[in-house]
C-alpha positions as CSV (number, residue, x, y, z in Angstrom):
1,M,0.0,0.0,0.0
2,T,1.0,3.5,-0.9
3,V,0.7,6.2,1.7
4,P,2.5,9.3,0.7
5,T,3.4,11.9,3.0
6,A,2.8,14.8,0.8
7,A,1.1,17.6,2.6
8,T,-1.8,17.9,0.0
9,P,-3.9,14.8,-0.7
10,T,-5.3,14.5,-4.2
11,Q,-9.0,15.3,-4.6
12,E,-11.6,14.5,-7.5
13,P,-12.2,17.2,-9.7
14,E,-15.2,19.1,-8.3
15,D,-16.3,20.3,-11.9
16,L,-16.7,16.5,-12.9
17,E,-20.1,14.8,-12.7
18,P,-20.1,11.6,-10.3
19,P,-20.2,8.6,-12.3
20,F,-23.1,7.2,-10.5
21,S,-25.4,8.3,-7.7
22,P,-23.8,9.7,-4.5
23,Q,-26.6,8.2,-2.5
24,L,-24.8,4.7,-2.6
25,V,-21.8,6.2,-1.0
26,S,-23.7,8.2,1.5
27,E,-25.5,5.1,2.5
28,M,-22.3,3.0,2.7
29,L,-20.9,5.7,4.9
30,R,-23.9,6.2,7.2
31,Q,-24.0,2.2,7.7
32,L,-20.5,2.2,8.4
33,D,-20.8,5.0,11.1
34,K,-23.6,2.9,12.7
35,T,-21.3,-0.3,12.7
36,I,-18.5,1.6,14.4
37,R,-20.7,2.8,17.2
38,A,-22.2,-0.9,17.3
39,H,-18.5,-2.2,17.7
40,L,-17.8,0.3,20.6
41,L,-21.4,-0.7,22.3
42,Y,-20.7,-4.3,22.1
43,L,-16.7,-3.9,22.5
44,N,-16.7,-7.1,24.9
45,N,-19.2,-9.2,23.1
46,H,-18.9,-9.3,19.4
47,N,-21.0,-12.4,19.2
48,N,-24.0,-10.2,20.2
49,P,-26.8,-10.6,17.7
50,S,-27.3,-6.8,17.2
51,Y,-23.6,-6.5,16.6
52,V,-23.4,-9.3,14.0
53,R,-26.4,-7.8,12.1
54,S,-24.7,-4.5,12.1
55,L,-21.6,-6.0,10.6
56,E,-23.6,-7.9,7.9
57,L,-25.2,-4.8,6.9
58,A,-21.9,-2.8,6.7
59,R,-20.7,-5.5,4.1
60,A,-24.0,-5.7,2.1
61,V,-23.9,-1.9,1.4
62,F,-20.7,-2.2,-0.3
63,V,-22.2,-4.7,-2.9
64,P,-24.1,-2.0,-4.9
65,L,-21.0,0.2,-5.1
66,W,-18.6,-2.4,-6.6
67,A,-21.3,-2.8,-9.2
68,E,-20.5,0.6,-10.4
69,T,-16.8,1.0,-9.6
70,E,-13.6,-0.8,-8.2
71,S,-12.8,1.9,-5.6
72,V,-14.4,4.7,-3.8
73,R,-11.8,7.9,-3.0
74,L,-13.1,10.2,-0.5
75,T,-11.7,13.6,0.5
76,V,-11.6,14.3,4.4
77,T,-12.5,17.5,6.0
78,D,-13.1,18.4,9.6
79,T,-16.9,18.2,9.5
80,S,-17.5,16.0,6.3
81,L,-16.5,13.1,3.8
82,E,-16.8,14.4,0.4
83,W,-16.7,12.6,-3.1
84,Y,-16.6,14.4,-6.5
85,G,-17.0,17.6,-4.5
86,Q,-20.2,16.3,-3.0
87,K,-20.8,15.9,1.0
88,V,-21.7,12.2,1.4
89,L,-21.3,12.2,5.1
90,D,-21.9,15.5,7.1
91,E,-21.4,16.2,10.4
92,P,-21.9,19.7,11.4
93,T,-19.9,19.7,14.5
94,K,-16.6,18.3,15.5
95,A,-17.9,15.8,18.1
96,S,-15.6,13.3,19.5
97,D,-17.9,10.4,17.9
98,S,-17.8,12.3,14.4
99,L,-16.0,9.8,11.9
100,P,-14.7,12.8,9.8
101,W,-13.4,14.6,12.8
102,T,-11.8,11.3,14.0
103,L,-9.8,10.9,10.7
104,F,-9.0,14.6,10.2
105,K,-7.8,15.4,13.6
106,D,-5.0,12.9,13.1
107,G,-3.9,14.1,9.7
108,L,-5.8,12.2,7.1
109,R,-6.9,14.2,4.1
110,E,-7.9,11.4,1.7
111,I,-9.2,7.8,2.3
112,T,-9.6,5.2,-0.5
113,F,-11.6,1.9,0.0
114,Q,-10.8,-0.8,-2.8
115,Q,-13.2,-3.7,-3.8
116,G,-13.0,-6.5,-1.1
117,F,-12.3,-4.2,1.7
118,E,-15.5,-5.2,3.5
119,D,-14.4,-8.8,3.4
120,T,-11.0,-9.0,4.6
121,E,-10.1,-5.7,6.4
122,L,-13.3,-4.3,7.6
123,A,-13.3,-5.9,10.9
124,D,-9.6,-4.5,11.6
125,F,-10.5,-0.9,10.5
126,L,-13.8,-1.1,13.1
127,A,-11.3,-2.0,15.9
128,I,-9.2,0.8,15.2
129,I,-11.7,3.8,15.3
130,P,-13.0,3.2,18.7
131,K,-9.2,3.1,20.0
132,V,-8.5,6.6,18.4
133,R,-11.8,8.1,19.7
134,H,-10.9,7.1,23.5
135,A,-7.0,7.2,23.0
136,Q,-5.0,8.7,25.8
137,P,-2.3,11.3,25.2
138,N,0.4,8.6,25.5
139,Q,-1.3,6.2,23.2
140,D,-0.7,5.7,19.4
141,D,-2.7,8.0,17.2
142,L,-4.8,7.1,13.9
143,L,-1.7,6.9,11.4
144,T,0.4,4.6,13.4
145,L,-2.3,2.2,14.1
146,L,-3.4,2.3,10.1
147,W,0.5,1.8,9.5
148,E,0.5,-1.3,11.9
149,Q,-2.3,-3.0,10.1
150,E,-0.5,-2.9,6.7
151,F,-4.0,-2.4,4.8
152,S,-4.1,-3.7,1.0
153,K,-7.6,-2.6,0.4
154,L,-7.6,0.7,2.4
155,Q,-5.3,3.6,0.8
156,Y,-4.9,7.1,2.4
157,R,-3.0,10.2,2.3
158,Y,-2.1,12.7,5.3
159,V,-0.5,15.5,6.2
160,D,1.8,16.2,9.3
161,V,-0.2,17.8,11.9
162,S,2.8,19.1,13.7
163,D,3.6,21.3,10.6
164,E,1.9,24.7,11.1
165,S,1.5,25.0,7.3
166,A,-0.7,22.0,7.1
167,P,-4.4,22.8,6.4
168,L,-5.9,22.0,9.6
169,E,-9.1,24.0,9.3
170,A,-10.9,23.1,6.3
171,S,-13.9,25.4,7.0
172,P,-14.6,28.1,9.5
173,E,-15.9,27.2,13.0
174,P,-19.8,27.2,13.4
175,G,-21.3,30.4,15.1
176,R,-18.6,32.6,13.9
177,Y,-19.7,35.7,12.0
178,P,-17.8,38.9,10.9
179,K,-18.3,42.0,12.9
180,R,-20.8,44.5,11.8
181,P,-19.1,47.5,10.2
182,S,-19.0,50.8,12.1
183,G,-20.9,53.8,11.0
184,N,-23.8,55.9,12.0
185,A,-26.4,53.4,10.5
186,A,-25.3,50.5,12.7
187,E,-24.5,52.6,15.8
188,D,-24.4,50.9,18.9
189,P,-27.2,52.6,21.1
190,A,-25.8,52.0,24.2
191,E,-22.6,53.8,23.1
192,A,-24.6,56.7,21.9
193,V,-26.3,57.2,25.4
194,R,-22.8,57.0,27.1
195,E,-21.2,59.5,24.8
196,A,-24.6,62.0,25.3
197,K,-24.4,61.4,29.0
198,A,-20.6,62.4,29.0
199,E,-21.3,65.3,26.7
200,A,-23.9,66.6,29.2
201,E,-21.9,66.3,32.1
202,S,-18.9,68.1,30.4
203,G,-21.3,71.0,29.6
204,G,-20.3,70.8,26.0
205,G,-22.3,71.7,22.9
206,D,-23.6,75.0,21.6
207,G,-26.8,75.2,23.6
208,A,-30.5,74.2,22.9
209,A,-29.8,74.6,18.8
210,E,-27.3,71.7,19.0
211,E,-29.7,69.5,21.5
212,Q,-32.4,69.8,19.1
213,G,-30.1,69.1,16.1
214,R,-29.4,65.7,18.0
215,S,-32.9,64.6,18.9
216,G,-32.2,61.0,18.4
217,I,-29.9,61.0,21.3
218,V,-31.5,60.2,24.8
219,K,-30.3,61.8,27.7
220,M,-30.6,59.6,30.8
221,D,-30.8,62.4,33.2
222,D,-34.1,63.1,31.7
223,F,-35.4,60.2,33.6
224,D,-33.9,59.8,37.0
225,T,-36.3,62.1,38.5
226,T,-39.2,60.9,36.8
227,L,-42.3,59.3,38.7
228,Y,-41.9,56.0,36.8
229,F,-38.5,55.4,37.2
230,L,-37.6,51.8,38.4
231,D,-34.8,51.1,41.0
232,E,-32.5,48.0,40.7
233,K,-34.7,45.8,42.9
234,E,-37.8,46.3,40.9
235,V,-35.7,45.8,37.6
236,E,-34.2,42.5,39.1
237,Y,-37.9,41.5,40.2
238,L,-39.2,42.1,36.6
239,R,-36.5,40.0,35.1
240,Q,-37.1,37.0,37.4
241,E,-40.7,37.3,37.0
242,T,-40.1,37.4,33.2
243,E,-37.8,34.4,33.2
244,R,-40.5,32.4,35.4
245,E,-43.1,32.9,32.9
246,Y,-40.9,32.0,29.9
247,A,-39.9,28.8,31.8
248,T,-43.5,27.7,32.8
249,D,-44.5,24.6,30.7
250,L,-47.9,25.5,29.2
251,R,-48.8,21.9,28.3
252,R,-48.8,20.7,31.8
253,A,-51.0,23.8,32.8
254,V,-53.4,22.9,29.9
255,L,-53.3,19.3,31.1
256,D,-53.9,20.2,34.7
257,S,-56.8,22.4,33.5
258,L,-58.6,19.6,31.9
259,L,-58.0,17.2,34.5
260,D,-59.3,19.8,37.4
261,I,-62.4,20.1,35.1
262,F,-62.7,16.3,34.8
263,E,-62.3,16.0,38.6
264,F,-64.6,18.5,39.8
265,Q,-67.3,18.5,37.2
266,S,-69.6,15.4,37.5
267,D,-71.6,16.1,34.2
268,P,-71.0,13.1,31.8
269,L,-70.9,15.0,28.8
270,V,-68.3,17.3,30.3
271,R,-66.2,14.7,31.3
272,A,-66.5,12.8,28.0
273,E,-65.6,16.2,26.3
274,V,-62.6,16.6,28.5
275,L,-61.4,13.0,27.6
276,S,-61.7,13.5,24.0
277,H,-59.2,16.7,24.6
278,L,-57.1,14.5,26.5
279,E,-56.8,11.8,23.9
280,A,-55.8,14.5,21.0
281,L,-53.5,16.1,23.4
282,M,-51.7,12.7,24.0
283,L,-51.2,12.2,20.4
284,H,-50.1,15.4,19.5
285,L,-47.5,15.5,22.2
286,L,-46.1,12.0,21.3
287,S,-45.6,13.1,17.7
288,A,-43.9,16.3,18.9
289,G,-41.7,14.3,21.3
290,Q,-42.8,15.6,24.3
291,F,-42.7,12.3,26.3
292,A,-42.2,14.1,29.7
293,A,-45.5,15.8,29.1
294,V,-47.1,12.4,28.3
295,A,-45.8,10.7,31.4
296,Y,-47.0,13.6,33.4
297,L,-50.6,13.2,31.9
298,L,-50.6,9.3,32.4
299,R,-49.6,9.7,36.1
300,E,-51.8,12.5,36.8
301,A,-55.0,10.8,35.1
302,A,-54.4,7.6,37.5
303,L,-54.3,10.1,40.5
304,T,-57.5,12.0,39.2
305,L,-59.5,8.8,38.9
306,D,-58.6,8.2,42.4
307,R,-59.9,11.6,43.8
308,A,-63.0,12.1,41.2
309,R,-66.4,11.1,42.5
310,D,-69.5,9.5,40.6
311,V,-67.4,8.7,37.7
312,Q,-69.4,6.5,35.2
313,P,-67.7,2.9,34.9
314,E,-67.5,3.3,31.1
315,T,-65.9,6.9,31.6
316,K,-63.5,5.5,34.2
317,E,-62.3,2.7,31.8
318,R,-61.7,5.2,28.9
319,L,-59.4,7.2,31.3
320,A,-57.6,4.5,32.6
321,S,-57.0,3.0,29.2
322,L,-54.8,6.0,28.2
323,S,-51.6,3.9,29.6
324,A,-52.8,0.7,28.2
325,R,-53.1,2.0,24.6
326,L,-49.5,3.2,24.6
327,S,-48.5,0.0,25.8
328,E,-50.2,-1.8,23.0
329,P,-47.8,-3.6,20.8
330,V,-48.7,-1.6,17.6
331,A,-48.6,1.9,19.4
332,L,-45.4,1.2,21.2
333,G,-43.7,-0.3,18.2
334,Q,-44.4,2.6,16.1
335,L,-43.2,4.9,18.8
336,L,-39.9,2.9,19.5
337,E,-39.5,2.8,15.6
338,A,-39.6,6.6,15.6
339,M,-37.2,6.8,18.4
340,D,-34.8,4.4,16.7
341,A,-34.7,6.6,13.5
342,A,-34.5,9.9,15.1
343,P,-31.1,11.7,14.9
344,V,-31.6,13.3,18.4
345,L,-33.4,11.6,21.1
346,P,-35.3,13.5,24.0
347,S,-33.3,13.3,27.3
348,A,-32.9,10.2,29.0
349,A,-35.0,11.7,32.1
350,D,-38.0,12.3,29.8
351,L,-37.9,8.9,28.2
352,N,-37.3,7.1,31.8
353,E,-40.5,8.9,32.8
354,L,-42.4,7.9,30.0
355,F,-41.3,4.1,29.9
356,G,-42.3,4.1,33.7
357,Q,-45.7,4.5,32.9
358,L,-45.9,1.5,30.6
359,R,-48.0,-1.6,31.8
360,P,-46.5,-4.9,32.0
361,T,-48.2,-5.9,28.7
362,A,-45.6,-3.7,26.9
363,L,-42.8,-6.2,28.2
364,A,-43.0,-8.4,24.9
365,T,-42.6,-5.4,22.8
366,V,-39.8,-4.0,24.6
367,F,-37.9,-7.4,24.5
368,A,-38.6,-7.8,20.6
369,W,-36.9,-4.2,20.2
370,L,-33.9,-4.9,22.3
371,P,-31.9,-6.8,19.6
372,R,-33.2,-4.5,16.8
373,A,-32.5,-1.2,18.2
374,Q,-29.6,0.4,16.2
375,N,-29.8,4.0,17.9
376,V,-27.0,3.7,20.6
377,G,-28.7,5.9,23.0
378,L,-32.1,4.3,23.1
379,R,-30.8,0.5,23.9
380,P,-29.7,1.4,27.4
381,L,-33.0,3.2,28.1
382,L,-34.9,0.1,26.6
383,E,-32.7,-2.1,29.0
384,G,-33.6,-0.1,31.9
385,A,-37.4,-0.2,31.0
386,A,-37.3,-3.9,30.6
387,T,-35.7,-4.4,33.8
388,R,-38.2,-2.1,35.8
389,I,-41.4,-3.8,34.3
390,A,-39.9,-7.3,34.8
391,E,-39.1,-6.7,38.1
392,A,-42.7,-5.3,38.8
393,A,-44.4,-8.0,36.9
394,T,-42.8,-11.3,37.2
395,G,-46.1,-13.2,36.0
396,E,-46.0,-11.3,32.6
397,L,-42.1,-12.4,32.4
398,V,-42.8,-15.9,33.1
399,K,-45.5,-15.9,30.5
400,L,-43.2,-14.7,28.0
401,I,-41.1,-17.6,28.1
402,A,-43.5,-19.5,26.0
403,D,-44.1,-16.5,23.6
404,P,-44.0,-17.7,19.9
405,A,-41.5,-14.9,19.0
406,H,-38.1,-16.3,19.5
407,D,-36.3,-13.0,20.3
408,V,-39.0,-12.4,23.1
409,A,-38.9,-15.9,24.6
410,L,-35.0,-15.7,24.6
411,E,-34.7,-12.3,26.4
412,A,-37.5,-13.6,28.9
413,I,-35.6,-16.6,29.7
414,R,-32.4,-14.7,30.0
415,R,-34.2,-12.2,32.2
416,C,-35.4,-14.8,34.5
417,G,-32.0,-16.3,34.9
418,A,-30.4,-12.8,35.8
419,M,-33.3,-12.0,38.3
420,R,-33.3,-15.7,39.7
421,T,-36.9,-16.0,39.3
422,A,-37.8,-19.4,40.6
423,A,-41.3,-19.2,39.2
424,G,-39.9,-19.4,35.7
425,V,-38.5,-22.9,36.3
426,P,-41.6,-25.0,35.2
427,A,-41.6,-22.9,32.0
428,M,-38.0,-23.4,31.3
429,A,-38.2,-27.0,31.9
430,R,-40.7,-27.4,29.1
431,V,-38.5,-25.1,27.0
432,L,-35.6,-27.9,27.7
433,E,-38.0,-30.5,26.4
434,H,-39.7,-28.8,23.2
435,G,-37.7,-25.5,22.5
436,D,-35.1,-25.0,19.6
437,R,-31.3,-25.4,20.4
438,E,-30.9,-21.7,21.3
439,L,-33.4,-21.5,23.6
440,R,-32.8,-24.6,25.4
441,H,-29.1,-23.5,26.1
442,A,-30.4,-20.2,27.5
443,A,-32.8,-22.1,29.5
444,L,-30.4,-24.4,31.0
445,S,-27.8,-21.3,31.7
446,A,-30.7,-19.6,33.5
447,L,-31.6,-22.5,35.5
448,G,-28.2,-22.9,36.7
449,D,-28.4,-19.1,37.8
450,I,-31.5,-19.6,39.8
451,A,-30.0,-23.0,41.2
452,S,-33.1,-23.9,43.2
453,P,-33.8,-27.3,43.9
454,G,-36.4,-27.1,41.0
455,A,-34.2,-25.9,38.6
456,M,-31.4,-28.3,39.7
457,Q,-34.0,-31.3,39.2
458,A,-34.9,-29.9,35.6
459,M,-31.1,-29.5,34.8
460,E,-30.5,-33.0,36.0
461,K,-32.7,-34.5,33.1
462,A,-30.6,-32.5,30.4
463,L,-27.6,-35.3,31.4
464,A,-29.6,-37.5,29.3
465,D,-30.5,-35.1,26.3
466,A,-30.0,-36.0,22.9
467,D,-27.8,-32.9,22.5
468,R,-24.3,-33.3,23.4
469,D,-23.6,-29.9,23.9
470,L,-26.4,-29.6,26.2
471,R,-25.3,-32.6,28.1
472,V,-21.8,-31.1,28.9
473,Q,-23.5,-27.8,29.8
474,A,-25.6,-29.6,32.5
475,A,-22.7,-31.9,33.9
476,R,-20.6,-29.0,34.3
477,T,-23.2,-27.0,36.1
478,L,-24.2,-29.5,38.4
479,T,-20.6,-30.2,39.2
480,A,-20.2,-26.5,40.1
481,R,-23.3,-26.7,42.1
482,Q,-22.4,-29.9,43.8
483,Y,-26.0,-31.3,43.3
484,R,-25.8,-34.6,45.1
485,P,-29.2,-36.0,43.8
486,A,-27.5,-36.1,40.5
487,L,-25.1,-38.8,41.3
488,Q,-27.2,-41.8,40.5
489,R,-27.2,-40.5,36.9
490,A,-23.7,-39.6,36.8
491,E,-22.7,-43.1,38.2
492,A,-24.9,-44.5,35.3
493,A,-23.3,-42.7,32.7
494,V,-19.8,-43.4,33.8
495,K,-20.5,-47.0,34.1
496,G,-22.2,-47.3,31.0
497,K,-20.9,-48.1,27.5
498,E,-22.1,-45.1,25.9
499,L,-19.8,-42.6,27.5
500,R,-16.7,-44.7,26.2
501,E,-17.7,-44.0,22.7
502,T,-18.1,-40.1,23.3
503,D,-15.7,-37.3,22.9
504,R,-12.9,-36.5,25.6
505,T,-14.9,-33.3,26.5
506,E,-18.2,-35.0,27.4
507,R,-16.3,-38.0,29.1
508,L,-14.4,-35.6,31.5
509,A,-17.6,-33.7,32.3
510,F,-19.4,-36.7,33.3
511,F,-16.1,-38.2,35.3
512,E,-15.6,-34.8,36.9
513,L,-19.4,-34.7,38.0
514,Y,-19.1,-38.3,39.3
515,G,-15.9,-37.4,41.3
516,S,-17.3,-34.4,42.8
517,L,-20.4,-36.2,44.1
518,C,-19.3,-39.7,45.0
519,G,-16.8,-39.5,47.8
520,D,-14.8,-42.3,48.8
521,G,-17.7,-44.9,47.8
522,G,-16.4,-44.2,44.1
523,V,-12.6,-44.8,44.6
524,A,-12.6,-48.7,44.3
525,Y,-14.4,-48.3,40.7
526,L,-12.2,-45.4,39.6
527,D,-9.0,-47.3,40.9
528,G,-9.8,-50.3,38.9
529,L,-10.0,-48.2,35.8
530,L,-6.8,-46.2,36.6
531,N,-4.5,-48.9,37.9
532,A,-6.0,-52.1,36.7
533,K,-3.2,-54.7,35.8
534,G,-4.0,-56.8,32.7
535,G,-3.0,-60.4,32.2
536,L,-1.3,-62.0,29.6
537,F,-4.0,-61.6,26.9
538,A,-5.9,-58.7,28.8
539,R,-5.3,-55.0,27.8
540,K,-5.7,-51.7,29.8
541,E,-8.5,-49.4,29.6
542,D,-8.1,-46.9,27.0
543,P,-5.6,-43.9,28.0
544,E,-8.2,-41.4,27.7
545,L,-10.7,-43.3,30.0
546,R,-7.7,-43.9,32.5
547,A,-7.0,-40.1,32.4
548,A,-10.8,-39.4,33.1
549,A,-10.8,-41.8,36.0
550,A,-7.7,-39.8,37.4
551,V,-9.5,-36.4,37.1
552,A,-12.4,-38.1,38.9
553,L,-10.3,-39.0,41.9
554,G,-8.5,-35.6,41.8
555,R,-12.1,-34.3,42.5
556,I,-12.6,-36.4,45.2
557,G,-9.7,-35.4,47.1
558,T,-9.5,-37.8,50.0
559,A,-6.8,-39.9,51.4
560,A,-7.9,-43.0,49.6
561,S,-8.1,-41.1,46.2
562,K,-4.7,-39.7,46.5
563,E,-3.3,-43.2,47.4
564,S,-5.0,-44.4,44.0
565,L,-3.4,-41.8,42.2
566,Q,-0.1,-42.2,43.5
567,R,0.2,-45.5,42.5
568,A,-0.5,-44.2,38.9
569,D,2.2,-41.6,39.2
570,G,4.9,-42.5,36.7
571,D,2.6,-44.5,34.4
572,K,4.2,-45.2,31.1
573,D,1.4,-43.4,29.0
574,V,1.9,-39.6,28.7
575,I,-1.9,-38.9,28.8
576,V,-2.4,-40.8,32.0
577,R,0.9,-39.6,33.8
578,T,-0.1,-36.0,32.9
579,A,-3.6,-36.4,34.1
580,V,-2.5,-38.1,37.3
581,S,0.2,-35.3,37.9
582,R,-2.5,-32.4,37.6
583,A,-5.1,-34.5,40.1
584,L,-2.3,-34.8,42.6
585,R,-1.6,-31.0,42.5
586,G,-5.2,-30.5,42.5
587,G,-5.2,-28.5,39.0
588,A,-8.0,-28.9,36.7
589,Q,-7.8,-31.3,33.6
């Protein structure tokens, strides 16, 4: 790869028409930016379904580009990425999470993606950008990290940012405007007043004629002695009251007025009209993103129902249903979709207040949106809402374990495990019998976290499951939990013929389970496997099986088991000898 050190990067001629639609390049860059954010969000869990899906989307958006060209060369400025003189990614501010600014601040002025970049080098590029955004002063900069990777499908040009002649500023700072030119037409009024007052104190001027000639100038002395002049305290009071008035939330004032009318006016027609206004206002506030006001309405509506007298049943149900309507799958789904696509989210406090008013029935919709949310600001808020609703409505959480939607059921199982919800054990036991592979593994992990007697009993049945990975997971969890009722199944497996034909991992898992539960009662059998002396025509057990027996004896850890291990110390077979040595040291196989 060629990385020139020239101070000025090359650019596409701005007077040439783009060979194809800039929208393709823009879509690619937007998805690349989203994938970088997902990489940062799931930095320690790149197997997360959301991150994997984002990575797949990033690779997919390159496909239409390569149908039009073999490479895309972009000019880097502090606030944008440009292609053929057109801004294909524009970030108005130099924020730390802005992709153009991340590239520009370390000297990059041009970057070129070549065909095949998304297949071989995209993952390495995604790992570099988060490091640069959160780099400490003593850590490597972007150019160093790019140089270390030796990219072949990514080319770039840069300038030395330590050179004062380098073009570090590609555009003027936002919010900076030229000063107004001086002159009578733009004269500062305050300055004119000061000049007039100074002139009056010095007695200057040619008398009344000159005063009249400058009739546009106001003398402050003319007002100091008038009846209506305000002192400093009065001016400060007016200022405070003005600020308070402008800071008043008129939306809440309107809602309070309507709810007061509903509470104190017992006429059914009046209350029906108030309800119509409240329903219309709720839709208007939601569409305007005023989520704090919607949360306030839902909370105050519940309090109003408690205080109001002689409310007809249908009217009470209609007012109470405001929160239920927002929690319905269609309404809540549309709201979350709008939030996910919004460039700027409302404050976390507003959204938390709104989510706090959701009914338990909203839990399924929130679970379904957790793996789909692409907005990095929305996801933690959804996580918090899911946790609050699940903790307050464990019955709804347990019910969702059997939900037909895979993502909903999977999230419900994980939440039950994280919250150690014993009420979910029967539902997860049914999942172990009839669920798909991912759900069954999640259910087994959750049962291990719950660790109640019922959960361990359900897990014990998984020792005989048809899925090998499930059997191994169950054996290891029961070993860690020292679940003694599983001894009978473990002993049957260890002494049976089927285990001898399984792979090493499963054999060790069952022998470790047996050794952790059997005590000295299992030493004789395990010693027979490890130290049995074959006759003239007899042969010893398979070395892998003898090694597994040594691991089990190490798990027992009694004097009798150590004596058996010591007899096998120095065995001719290296596999057995290594297993015995580790077991005697108390190490894990």
